[in-house]
N, C-alpha and C positions, 0 to 999 in steps of 0.2 A: 404560535397554536398552546393553549393553555391545557393542563390535563385537569385542570378542575372544571371543565366545561364537559357535560357526558358526553355530549354528541360529536367530539372532538376526534381525532386518528390517535392521539396521546391518549386520549381517555382510555379507549377501545385496544390500544395497544398495553396498556398496565392494567386492566384486567386480563389480557391475556397473559402476560407475564405473572400476575400474582396466582392464576389457576395454574399455570406450571411450577412456578415454587410451591405450592401448596401441595399438587399429585408427586413432586419431590420429598417430601416430607417436611417440609418448612425450611429448605436452605437447598442452592444451587451453587454451584462454583462460578467465577464471575465472567469465565470465559460463556458458560450458558447463557448468562444474563446479556452478554455483549452481544451474542447472536442472533438473541431473538429481539436486541432492542434496536440494532439494525438492518436485520436481514427476515423479520417473521414475517411472509407474506401475506402483502396487501398494506401491511400495516407498519416496518419496521422502516429507520430513515431510508435507506437507499431501496425500498420496496415500494415506498409511495410514489404516486405522483406532483413532488415539487421539484423547486431547482434545488441543488447542492450547490452547483459551482456558477463562481460568475467573478468579475471584477470588483464591484463595488456592493455594499450591502444595499443601495437603492435597488438592484435586479431582484432583488429576493431570496438571494445564494448565500451561503455561509461562508464559504472558502473559495480562496483561488489556486488553479493548478498551472504548473508550468507551461503545456500546452494554452491553455486559457489566457495567460498572461502576456505570450507572445509564440507568434508563429515560427521564430526562428529555431525553438526548440526542437520542434520535430524535424526541422531540415536538417539541422547538426544532427540529431540522433539518428537520420536516414543515412548519413556517410558510415556510422559502424550498423546496421542493418543491413544496409549494402553488400562491404567485408564480409560481414557475417552470412549472407547468402551465397556469396561467391564460395567461400571455405567450404560451404551444404553443400554445392552442387544444387540449390532449390530455390524455388521462387514461389514459398508459402511464407507466411508471416504469423502469429498468433499472438491474437493483444488478450491478456486478462484483463479485468475493471477496467473496461474502455470508457467508463464515464459520459462524457458527453458527448463522445465521439470526436473530440477535437485536433487529439494525437495522431488516430487514425485518417482523420482528413489529411493531415500535414503529411502524412508519411506517405500513404498512397501519392497525393498530388509530388510529394520529393522524388520517390523510387519510380512512378510512370509502370512501365512495361515490363519492369525488374520484378514486377509480383502478381501472380497470377493469381494467387487465392490470398484472402486477407479474412484469417479467422477470427474471430470475437469471442471471449469466453466471459459472459457475464449473469449472473443469475438473477439481476433485476430484471423484473418485465419491463416495468415504467422507464429505464434508461434504455433497454433495449430500443422499445417507442422511439425515443429520443434518436438514439442511432443510425436507426434507418432512415429517419427521414433527413441527418445529416448527412448521410452517406449514400441517397439515393443516387446519386449522379453515377457511381462505381458500378450500379447494375449488382451482375450475381459473381461480380467477382469478390464481392464482400459477405461472408457466411458464417452465422450466429451457430455457436454448437452448442449443444445441451452436455455434451460430455465428450473428456477426450478418447481419441483414438490408441488402441493399443501402441501403434508405432508414429512417431513424429518427426519429420524432417523439416530444417528451416530456423527460421528465428524466432525467437519468444521474446514478449514485452509485456512489461508490467511499471506503469506508474503509478506510485501511492497505490499499491496493491498491497502489500507485505502487513503496511501498518494497519488495516483494515481487517487484518484478520483476528476473530477472536482472541485474546490475550487471558492469562493467568495470572491474577494475583499472589504477594505474599507480604506478609507484615512481620518484621521480628519484634519480638517480646521482650529482648536482651539473654534471652536461652535458645531459640530456635525458632525459626522460620516458619509461621503456620498459615495454610491458605484461606486466602481472605475470598469470601464469597457473598452472597445476597438475600437475606431474609425478610420478613416481614413484620412490621412495629406498628400497631394502631395504624395499619393502613396502609404504611408510607414504608416504601424501601429503606433498607438499611444494610451497613456492613454487617460482617459477622465471620469472626476468623475462627478456623476448626488445624486440629495437628491434622498431618498429612504425611506420607511413606515419601513423598516427593519432594523437592528442595530446588531451590534455584542453584543455580552452578555453584560449587565448590570453592571454599577460599574466599570468598566474598566477605568482606570485612564490613561489619555494619554495626549503627547506633541504636539502643531500644528507640521504637518508633516508627522507624525507617520501612518504608515499603518500596516494592518493588515490582516487575511484570516478569515472566518466560510467555515464549513464542509457540507453544508446541504444534499450533493449527499454520502457522507460515512454515515449519520447519517440514510438518508430515506435508505438505502441497509441494515442496521444494524437492523431497525425495521422491513422490510420486511422479515428478515431471522429469527427473533424471531418470526412471524407469522407462518412460514412454520415448523422451526423446533421443532419438538412437543416433543423427546425426545431425550437431546445430550448435547455436549459440542461445543463451540466455539475459537475457540485461534487463533489472530491477534497478530503480531509481526509488528511493525513498529516504525520509528524514533518520537516521539511527548514528550509533557509532560502534566502532569494536567491543569486543567484552570487554577488556579493562576500562576502557569510558564509560559501558552502559552502566555498571554496577561499582563504579567511583561512589568511595563512601560520603563523597559532596554532595551526591546527586540520589541524598535520601529522602527525596520526596514522590521517587520514580518520576515517569515520565506520563502519565497517562494524563489525557486532556481530551476536552471536548470543543466543538466549533459550531458557531452560530452568529448569524449575523458580520462574519468576519471578524468575531470577540472569541476569545480563549478565555474557560472555564475548568475547574478542575471535581466538577460534582457531574458523576453520568447518570446520577440515581434521579435527578429532577428531571421534569419536562422530557421522560424517554419517547424517544421516538421525532421529538422535533429537532433534535443536533446530531453531531455527529463525535462518535468516542473514537478515541485513537490512541495506539502505544507506539513510540521510536522501536527499531528496529534493530535485534541485537546483531550484524553483520555477522561474525565469527561463528555464531551459533548456526544461520544460512550458509555460512561455508562449509561447517563440518557438516552439518546434514547433507548437503551436494557432494564430498565427498565421498562419504561412506557410502552413498547410492551411486556412484561409480563416476562421478562430472570431474571436472578440471576447475578451479578458480581461476582464470586468466586476466582478472582486472579486479581491481578497487580502486577507486579514486573519489574526491569531493566531485559534486555534479558542476561545477565551477571549471574544474582543469580537462574533467572531459570536454565537454563543452567547445572546450577553447584548442583543445585535442583534434576537435573532429571540424573546426574550421569557422568556428561563431565569428571570429573578427572578420575574414573575410566575406562572410554573410550580410555582414552590417554595412559594409562600404558604400551602397545606394540609399540604405533605410533612410528615413525620415528620422528627425530629431525624437520624436515619440516612441517609434520605432527602436532609437537605442537607447532609450531609455527605460524602456519596459525590458529589452535585452539585458541590460547592467543588473536587474534584480534576479537575473538567472544565475550569475557568475558572483557579484560583490559577497565575500565573506560575510557582510553583516546582514545579507538577506536571503536567497536561497542557496547560495553558492556553493557555502562550505557546511551546512546543517545538513544540507541533501548528499546521498552517497550513491554511487552508481556500482554496482557489481555485475562483472562477467563470467558467468558459467559456462562452459561448453564441455560435449561430448560427441567423440568420434571424429572431429577434425582437429587440424594443425591451425592454428590462427596467433597472429600475434597482432592484438587490437590495437588501433587507430587511436581510439579511443583513451588509451593508457599509456600512449606513449611518451608522456613526460607528467613526470608527479602520481606514478603508482604506489599502492600504501597497501600491497598486498601481504607485506611482510608483518604488519599493525594488527591485521588480525587473529 
């Protein structure tokens, strides 16, 4: 997709964003730009009819997620989901950002009749179409929700959903942090920094030229979820760090990155709409937002440790060599096993979650 082609979706999205920036006085905060780039109706990266998820570039995809990589991911996660359902005395699962529907299919197959209702919350009309096709066999057990009910009971799941929520950018000029936004220069998108009353977490030591991110939308989402989830367990899997690592001085370039054709770049201002934009998750901020809203943090560990605790090894006993190789990528430290983390938040239940039985890192948040 080339923004230079006037009839391309990227060109239409670029024009849409330019109008938005002009209407805002010539500058918008990066989280607004990211929201347009990813979610503008019919134009944004997740709102258009294209294939984002897949194993290889030849499929036309841009990146792979754990459930696309191996069905063992959903089978192992189902062990923790089942325990959460039992503790909540519920038979309902809520999945946010269900992507291609791969994880939903794996969980529904593994949990069987234990799930009476599987709710999917996904703002993308294009992705909903794919999800409906993939999950057609489950009939009316699967429900697509346009909004959250006032009260929820059950288990909430979100795999790589927090990282896709719009982030605010910050740039350190040697004296203070300025908010980084987007303006237009000679018809191109450019970064422009402005002073702000808000700041990244206090005490962050940085050097001139450092950039970083905060995720107020993800924190607000977790707080809202905490208000609605009266009795249940919420599980979020994503790449990220606790705050001390997220804002470490050696990470002076921040974590923002783009995915396209299974390659990574750091320029979200080019080819807008043709690639994913994402940041890593500050899990300490997520934990604090949950606690402030009345939830308990009942577990935090690496994805690799979580899946092993949930019985991944036993699931691979009869697997083929190819299946074992794919599953290894889920747990190996140099693959997804260490970079990805799992956090468990609970409200109104008593649970000692099996996925965190060994290697829990809650004390590091």
